[in-house]
C-alpha angles and dihedrals in degrees: 000000000000119000090234090062093048092045090232128125118192116233118225113256114227103209096091091037088058091048092050092044091051088052090050091052089051091051093050093046096047109127093021093100091245088135091058090051092051091047087067085076105019137044121259094252092049091049091052090056091045093052093048093053095241090134136035114194098050097045090046089056092045094049090047090056093049092044091051091050091052092049091050089055091047093049092046090052092048091049095046091051091053095242089142127040127241089249092057090048091052090048092049091050089053089050091052092049092047092049092048093051094042095241098114111115098187094234101098107116094193091056091049091050091049090053090051090050092050092047093051092047091051092048091050091049092048090052090049094049093046091053093048101048138021090210091056089048090054093051093045087052088052090053089053092051092050088052088054089055092054091045090058093046093046090053090054094047094047097036089233107166098192092046089050091056091045092051093049091048091054091058095059099082095051093045090054094044094052097044098254088139098160093057092042091053097042094045091049092049090046092054090049090052091050091051089057094055111123119255113269094029112156121231115211116189116202109227097184136048114308093215090060092052092048092050094044092050093049092048092049091052092047090050088059088060095254120129116241134203114198117198104208135136093192118103090210090070093052092048092051092049094049093047095051099034117120126203093237093058125099118258119286120199125192114214115200138162118235107213102162092086130074094254109039115219140179118253125201117198123190111222090203091055092050092047092048090052090052122067119232094254092055091045091054090053094044097096093050092047091050092050093047093049095048135283138165093299104030132056122244122249110255112250095005119102126201093258092054094047090046093054094046093050099041095044093050110076092194090069096058096087089050098047103033103113 
């Protein structure tokens, strides 16, 4: 069913955008010795993965460390050149202490003015450095891109819709510059779609796992005696549906596209048929078996496929108390 009929518009997830953007940063900074800087804290193989964007948490931490070090150098230069007064420095130290102890109320005008003075001094110094050296310009550009990363993450953590759109828009230039054309095109089209949303549209941000919401919604509809077709390629959704399915529910079908073969095709799986072919004891252990053998949040066991783990767990009665969830 079309999203226009349902009145629902899917919001762009940012996980893969962050991965691609991290890879774009690595491409821009190649030859800048950023790898050598990161290798002060991480191993060479880990740095290679961080630069390519194959991970998220570790490169975010690494870029944060580098960004903080650059800002320390910038602040030290501004302070040594007398761009900010001793009074402003004392006020900023008080602000830092108040923020750290949780006593800052946000109403101190002197602190706000000191922050403005510091920000202006840093901006002036950045402009001066960028005009004097291309290397400095490159690293200042790097600082800006790290700030874009944190803008996107901050929008996710605070559920700030406008900040989310701003963060996505700031990624477009780097995607285009580094040849990530698919992300540049999709993100641009996504922003255009969001601009056409009608006034008064409500934005709901899912805080928990999407697979759980999909399965719960399908089960609720089936419990009301209405047949459901779930379009999902994720095995997690099928496992959740089979585990929680009841005989008195209406039929639930899972529609998925099989793309690992030469000629991709669409597969339709009946949840009732799968549940009927599985006894109740095995169905109760299904979630534990799926988690043990590898899912979205757990790693698979090397050399042990899902079928093998399923047989070993189901055929061993001693495991039932441990895996009955």
